[in-house]
Each structure stands twice: as structure tokens, then as C-alpha cells.
N, CA, C and O atoms as a MOPAC input file, in Angstrom:
PM7 MOZYME 1SCF
protein

 N    -12.03200 1    29.44500 1     1.62600 1
 C    -11.98900 1    28.13200 1     0.99100 1
 C    -13.28400 1    27.38300 1     1.33100 1
 O    -13.66600 1    27.25200 1     2.49300 1
 N    -13.93400 1    26.90400 1     0.28500 1
 C    -15.18500 1    26.17900 1     0.50400 1
 C    -14.91600 1    24.76500 1     1.00100 1
 O    -13.78200 1    24.28800 1     0.97500 1
 N    -15.97200 1    24.10700 1     1.45000 1
 C    -15.82900 1    22.73500 1     1.93400 1
 C    -15.39800 1    21.80200 1     0.80200 1
 O    -14.60800 1    20.88100 1     1.00900 1
 N    -15.93300 1    22.05400 1    -0.40300 1
 C    -15.57000 1    21.20700 1    -1.53600 1
 C    -14.09900 1    21.35100 1    -1.88800 1
 O    -13.42400 1    20.35700 1    -2.15600 1
 N    -13.59800 1    22.57800 1    -1.89000 1
 C    -12.17800 1    22.79800 1    -2.19400 1
 C    -11.27900 1    22.14400 1    -1.14400 1
 O    -10.25400 1    21.54700 1    -1.47500 1
 N    -11.67500 1    22.26200 1     0.12000 1
 C    -10.89100 1    21.63600 1     1.18000 1
 C    -10.90800 1    20.12000 1     1.04200 1
 O     -9.87300 1    19.47100 1     1.18900 1
 N    -12.08700 1    19.54800 1     0.75700 1
 C    -12.18600 1    18.09200 1     0.60600 1
 C    -11.38600 1    17.62000 1    -0.60700 1
 O    -10.75100 1    16.56500 1    -0.56700 1
 N    -11.41800 1    18.39700 1    -1.67300 1
 C    -10.66000 1    18.02900 1    -2.86500 1
 C     -9.15800 1    18.06900 1    -2.59900 1
 O     -8.42100 1    17.17800 1    -3.02400 1
 N     -8.71300 1    19.09600 1    -1.90100 1
 C     -7.29000 1    19.20400 1    -1.57000 1
 C     -6.87400 1    18.09300 1    -0.60700 1
 O     -5.79700 1    17.51300 1    -0.74700 1
 N     -7.73400 1    17.80000 1     0.37100 1
 C     -7.42200 1    16.73700 1     1.33100 1
 C     -7.34800 1    15.38000 1     0.62100 1
 O     -6.47100 1    14.57100 1     0.92300 1
 N     -8.26200 1    15.13100 1    -0.31800 1
 C     -8.22200 1    13.87000 1    -1.04600 1
 C     -6.95400 1    13.77800 1    -1.89200 1
 O     -6.34800 1    12.71000 1    -1.98200 1
 N     -6.55200 1    14.87500 1    -2.50800 1
 C     -5.33000 1    14.88400 1    -3.31500 1
 C     -4.12200 1    14.52600 1    -2.46200 1
 O     -3.30800 1    13.68800 1    -2.85100 1
 N     -4.00300 1    15.16200 1    -1.29400 1
 C     -2.87400 1    14.87900 1    -0.40700 1
 C     -2.92400 1    13.43700 1     0.08100 1
 O     -1.89900 1    12.75600 1     0.11700 1
 N     -4.11200 1    12.96900 1     0.45700 1
 C     -4.25500 1    11.59900 1     0.94000 1
 C     -3.92600 1    10.58100 1    -0.14900 1
 O     -3.24900 1     9.58900 1     0.12000 1
 N     -4.39000 1    10.81100 1    -1.36100 1
 C     -4.12300 1     9.85600 1    -2.43800 1
 C     -2.63900 1     9.80800 1    -2.79300 1
 O     -2.10800 1     8.73500 1    -3.07900 1
 N     -1.96800 1    10.95400 1    -2.77600 1
 C     -0.52400 1    10.95300 1    -3.06000 1
 C      0.25600 1    10.28200 1    -1.93300 1
 O      1.25500 1     9.60900 1    -2.18300 1
 N     -0.19500 1    10.46300 1    -0.70100 1
 C      0.45200 1     9.79800 1     0.43000 1
 C      0.28100 1     8.28900 1     0.33700 1
 O      1.22300 1     7.53900 1     0.59100 1
 N     -0.90800 1     7.84400 1    -0.02200 1
 C     -1.16100 1     6.40900 1    -0.15800 1
 C     -0.35900 1     5.83900 1    -1.32500 1
 O      0.13600 1     4.71500 1    -1.24400 1
 N     -0.22900 1     6.59800 1    -2.40000 1
 C      0.57800 1     6.13700 1    -3.52900 1
 C      2.03700 1     5.96100 1    -3.12000 1
 O      2.67500 1     4.96900 1    -3.47400 1
 N      2.55700 1     6.92800 1    -2.37400 1
 C      3.94100 1     6.80900 1    -1.89800 1
 C      4.08400 1     5.62800 1    -0.94300 1
 O      5.08800 1     4.91600 1    -0.97600 1
 N      3.07900 1     5.42100 1    -0.09300 1
 C      3.11300 1     4.28300 1     0.83400 1
 C      3.06300 1     2.95800 1     0.08400 1
 O      3.69300 1     1.98700 1     0.50300 1
 N      2.32100 1     2.90600 1    -1.02200 1
 C      2.26900 1     1.65600 1    -1.79000 1
 C      3.61700 1     1.35600 1    -2.44000 1
 O      4.00100 1     0.19200 1    -2.55400 1
 N      4.33800 1     2.39300 1    -2.86700 1
 C      5.67700 1     2.17700 1    -3.41800 1
 C      6.61200 1     1.65100 1    -2.33900 1
 O      7.40700 1     0.74400 1    -2.58500 1
 N      6.51400 1     2.22600 1    -1.14000 1
 C      7.32800 1     1.74200 1    -0.02200 1
 C      6.97300 1     0.30200 1     0.30800 1
 O      7.85800 1    -0.50100 1     0.60300 1
 N      5.68100 1    -0.03500 1     0.26300 1
 C      5.25400 1    -1.42100 1     0.53800 1
 C      5.82800 1    -2.38600 1    -0.49300 1
 O      6.22500 1    -3.49800 1    -0.14300 1
 N      5.87600 1    -1.98000 1    -1.75200 1
 C      6.46200 1    -2.84100 1    -2.78100 1
 C      7.94000 1    -3.07800 1    -2.49600 1
 O      8.43100 1    -4.20000 1    -2.61800 1
 N      8.63900 1    -2.02400 1    -2.12000 1
 C     10.06300 1    -2.17100 1    -1.80900 1
 C     10.27200 1    -3.05000 1    -0.57600 1
 O     11.17500 1    -3.88600 1    -0.55600 1
 N      9.44700 1    -2.86500 1     0.44600 1
 C      9.54500 1    -3.70500 1     1.63900 1
 C      9.21300 1    -5.15700 1     1.31500 1
 O      9.86100 1    -6.07700 1     1.81500 1
 N      8.19100 1    -5.35800 1     0.46800 1
 C      7.81500 1    -6.71200 1     0.08900 1
 C      8.95300 1    -7.39900 1    -0.66000 1
 O      9.26200 1    -8.56100 1    -0.39600 1
 N      9.56900 1    -6.68900 1    -1.58300 1
 C     10.68200 1    -7.27000 1    -2.33800 1
 C     11.86400 1    -7.57600 1    -1.41900 1
 O     12.50300 1    -8.61900 1    -1.55600 1
 N     12.15200 1    -6.68000 1    -0.49400 1
 C     13.24700 1    -6.89300 1     0.43800 1
 C     12.96300 1    -8.08800 1     1.35400 1
 O     13.84600 1    -8.91100 1     1.59400 1
 N     11.74300 1    -8.17900 1     1.85700 1
 C     11.38700 1    -9.29300 1     2.73600 1
 C     11.32600 1   -10.61000 1     1.97000 1
 O     11.63700 1   -11.66800 1     2.51800 1
 N     10.92800 1   -10.54400 1     0.71200 1
 C     10.90000 1   -11.76100 1    -0.09000 1
 C     12.30200 1   -12.31500 1    -0.27300 1
 O     12.51500 1   -13.52300 1    -0.17200 1
 N     13.25000 1   -11.44300 1    -0.53800 1
 C     14.63800 1   -11.89000 1    -0.67400 1
 C     15.14600 1   -12.46900 1     0.64500 1
 O     15.82200 1   -13.49700 1     0.65700 1
 N     14.81800 1   -11.80600 1     1.75300 1
 C     15.24400 1   -12.30300 1     3.06400 1
 C     14.55700 1   -13.62500 1     3.39700 1
 O     15.17300 1   -14.51300 1     3.98700 1
 N     13.28000 1   -13.76100 1     3.02100 1
 C     12.55500 1   -14.99300 1     3.32200 1
 C     13.07000 1   -16.15500 1     2.48100 1
 O     13.11400 1   -17.29300 1     2.94800 1
 N     13.45500 1   -15.87300 1     1.25700 1
 C     13.96200 1   -16.95000 1     0.40200 1
 C     15.33900 1   -17.43400 1     0.85800 1
 O     15.75500 1   -18.54500 1     0.52800 1
 N     16.04100 1   -16.59100 1     1.62000 1
 C     17.36700 1   -16.97800 1     2.08700 1
 C     17.30700 1   -17.86100 1     3.33500 1
 O     18.31200 1   -18.45600 1     3.72300 1
 N     16.13800 1   -17.94500 1     3.96100 1
 C     16.03200 1   -18.73200 1     5.19000 1
 C     15.53000 1   -20.14000 1     4.87100 1
 O     15.03300 1   -20.40400 1     3.77600 1
 N     15.66800 1   -21.02700 1     5.84000 1
 C     15.24000 1   -22.41400 1     5.65800 1
 C     13.83000 1   -22.66000 1     6.16100 1
 O     13.23800 1   -23.69200 1     5.84800 1
 N     13.27700 1   -21.72900 1     6.93900 1
 C     11.96700 1   -21.93100 1     7.54000 1
 C     10.87900 1   -21.66800 1     6.49600 1
 O     10.71100 1   -20.53700 1     6.04000 1
 N     10.14500 1   -22.71200 1     6.12200 1
 C      9.11700 1   -22.58800 1     5.08300 1
 C      7.95500 1   -21.73000 1     5.55300 1
 O      7.40900 1   -20.95700 1     4.76600 1
 N      7.56400 1   -21.84700 1     6.82000 1
 C      6.46400 1   -21.04100 1     7.33100 1
 C      6.80800 1   -19.55200 1     7.25200 1
 O      5.95100 1   -18.73400 1     6.91700 1
 N      8.04600 1   -19.20400 1     7.55600 1
 C      8.47800 1   -17.81000 1     7.48200 1
 C      8.40400 1   -17.30900 1     6.04600 1
 O      7.97600 1   -16.18100 1     5.79800 1
 N      8.81700 1   -18.13900 1     5.11100 1
 C      8.75000 1   -17.74200 1     3.69500 1
 C      7.30900 1   -17.45100 1     3.28400 1
 O      7.02300 1   -16.42800 1     2.66300 1
 N      6.41300 1   -18.36200 1     3.63900 1
 C      5.01600 1   -18.21700 1     3.22300 1
 C      4.35900 1   -17.01900 1     3.89500 1
 O      3.67400 1   -16.23500 1     3.23800 1
 N      4.56500 1   -16.87300 1     5.20800 1
 C      3.88400 1   -15.79800 1     5.92900 1
 C      4.37700 1   -14.42300 1     5.48900 1
 O      3.56900 1   -13.51200 1     5.30500 1
 N      5.66000 1   -14.26000 1     5.31900 1
 C      6.19300 1   -12.95700 1     4.87500 1
 C      5.72300 1   -12.64300 1     3.46200 1
 O      5.28400 1   -11.52800 1     3.18400 1
 N      5.81400 1   -13.61000 1     2.57900 1
 C      5.46500 1   -13.36600 1     1.18400 1
 C      3.99700 1   -12.98800 1     1.02800 1
 O      3.68200 1   -11.97200 1     0.41000 1
 N      3.10300 1   -13.79200 1     1.58000 1
 C      1.67900 1   -13.52500 1     1.38200 1
 C      1.15500 1   -12.41500 1     2.28100 1
 O      0.21500 1   -11.71400 1     1.90700 1
 N      1.74300 1   -12.24400 1     3.45300 1
 C      1.30700 1   -11.16100 1     4.32500 1
 C      1.59000 1    -9.79300 1     3.72900 1
 O      0.71400 1    -8.92900 1     3.71400 1
 N      2.79100 1    -9.59200 1     3.24400 1
 C      3.12000 1    -8.29100 1     2.65900 1
 C      2.47300 1    -8.09300 1     1.28900 1
 O      2.17400 1    -6.96300 1     0.90200 1
 N      2.25900 1    -9.17100 1     0.56500 1
 C      1.54000 1    -9.05400 1    -0.70400 1
 C      0.09600 1    -8.62800 1    -0.46000 1
 O     -0.44200 1    -7.80400 1    -1.19900 1
 N     -0.53500 1    -9.18700 1     0.57600 1
 C     -1.90600 1    -8.78000 1     0.91600 1
 C     -1.94900 1    -7.31600 1     1.34400 1
 O     -2.88300 1    -6.59600 1     0.99200 1
 N     -0.95100 1    -6.87200 1     2.09700 1
 C     -0.88900 1    -5.47000 1     2.50300 1
 C     -0.74500 1    -4.56000 1     1.28800 1
 O     -1.37400 1    -3.50400 1     1.22300 1
 N      0.06200 1    -4.95600 1     0.35000 1
 C      0.24000 1    -4.16100 1    -0.86400 1
 C     -1.04700 1    -4.10900 1    -1.68800 1
 O     -1.41500 1    -3.05700 1    -2.21100 1
 N     -1.71800 1    -5.23600 1    -1.79900 1
 C     -2.97000 1    -5.25400 1    -2.56400 1
 C     -4.02100 1    -4.36100 1    -1.91400 1
 O     -4.73600 1    -3.63800 1    -2.60800 1
 N     -4.12000 1    -4.40700 1    -0.58300 1
 C     -5.07100 1    -3.55500 1     0.11900 1
 C     -4.74900 1    -2.07900 1    -0.10000 1
 O     -5.65000 1    -1.26700 1    -0.30900 1
 N     -3.47000 1    -1.73900 1    -0.05300 1
 C     -3.06500 1    -0.34900 1    -0.25900 1
 C     -3.41800 1     0.12400 1    -1.66400 1
 O     -3.91600 1     1.23600 1    -1.84300 1
 N     -3.16000 1    -0.71900 1    -2.66000 1
 C     -3.47600 1    -0.34100 1    -4.04200 1
 C     -4.97900 1    -0.21500 1    -4.26100 1
 O     -5.43000 1     0.69200 1    -4.96200 1
 N     -5.76300 1    -1.12200 1    -3.66300 1
 C     -7.21100 1    -1.03800 1    -3.81000 1
 C     -7.75800 1     0.22600 1    -3.15700 1
 O     -8.65900 1     0.86500 1    -3.70100 1
 N     -7.21900 1     0.59000 1    -1.99500 1
 C     -7.66700 1     1.81400 1    -1.34200 1
 C     -7.30400 1     3.03500 1    -2.17700 1
 O     -8.07600 1     3.99000 1    -2.24800 1
 N     -6.14400 1     3.00900 1    -2.80300 1
 C     -5.72800 1     4.14300 1    -3.62200 1
 C     -6.60800 1     4.29000 1    -4.86100 1
 O     -6.85600 1     5.40800 1    -5.31300 1
 N     -7.08300 1     3.17300 1    -5.41500 1
 C     -7.85800 1     3.21900 1    -6.64300 1
 C     -9.35100 1     3.42700 1    -6.40700 1
 O    -10.11800 1     3.48100 1    -7.36800 1
 N     -9.78300 1     3.54600 1    -5.14500 1
 C    -11.20100 1     3.78300 1    -4.87000 1
 C    -11.62500 1     5.12100 1    -5.46300 1
 O    -10.92100 1     6.11900 1    -5.31000 1
 N    -12.76100 1     5.14800 1    -6.13300 1
 C    -13.18900 1     6.43500 1    -6.69500 1
 C    -13.64800 1     7.38200 1    -5.58900 1
 O    -14.26400 1     6.96700 1    -4.60700 1
 N    -13.33800 1     8.64200 1    -5.77000 1
 C    -13.79400 1     9.61600 1    -4.77800 1
 C    -15.22700 1    10.03100 1    -5.11300 1
 O    -15.62300 1    10.06900 1    -6.27800 1
 N    -15.97700 1    10.33300 1    -4.08500 1
 C    -17.37800 1    10.70400 1    -4.30000 1
 C    -17.45200 1    12.13100 1    -4.81900 1
 O    -16.67900 1    13.00300 1    -4.42000 1
 N    -18.38300 1    12.33800 1    -5.70000 1
 C    -18.57700 1    13.67800 1    -6.27700 1
 C    -19.97000 1    14.16100 1    -5.88700 1
 O    -20.97700 1    13.74100 1    -6.45800 1
 N    -19.99900 1    15.04100 1    -4.91200 1
 C    -21.29700 1    15.56600 1    -4.45000 1
 C    -21.45400 1    17.00900 1    -4.86400 1
 O    -22.47600 1    17.62800 1    -4.57000 1

């Protein structure tokens, strides 16, 4: 197996893992949003909502990064 084939296979596995992690992050974000909306603490609502949304956005941006072609 050449270095290019190994790098291509590793990128494929990594990208699919990140995609699955982003789906899990969406589910966690939705679950935490429901839990945060049920509480009376406004700071908790804001921090949970925007913190997990930022994590999801970072995960999606990392997944959509183009791979280098050398």
C-alpha cells in the first residue's frame, strides 16, 4: 500500500467519523436545548444553547475542509 492510498483511506475513515460525531452533536444539542428551555436559569439556557451550537458548527466546518491533493 502506497503512502497516498493509506492517506486516502485514513482521510475517508476520519471524515466518516467526524460526520457521525456531527450527527451526535446535533442530537446532543437538541436534547440540551430542550433541557435548557425547561429550566428557569437564563444563563444556563444561553450557555448550553450557544456552546453546543458553536461545537456543532466547528465540527461541520472541519468535516467540510477540502483534503489536499498532492
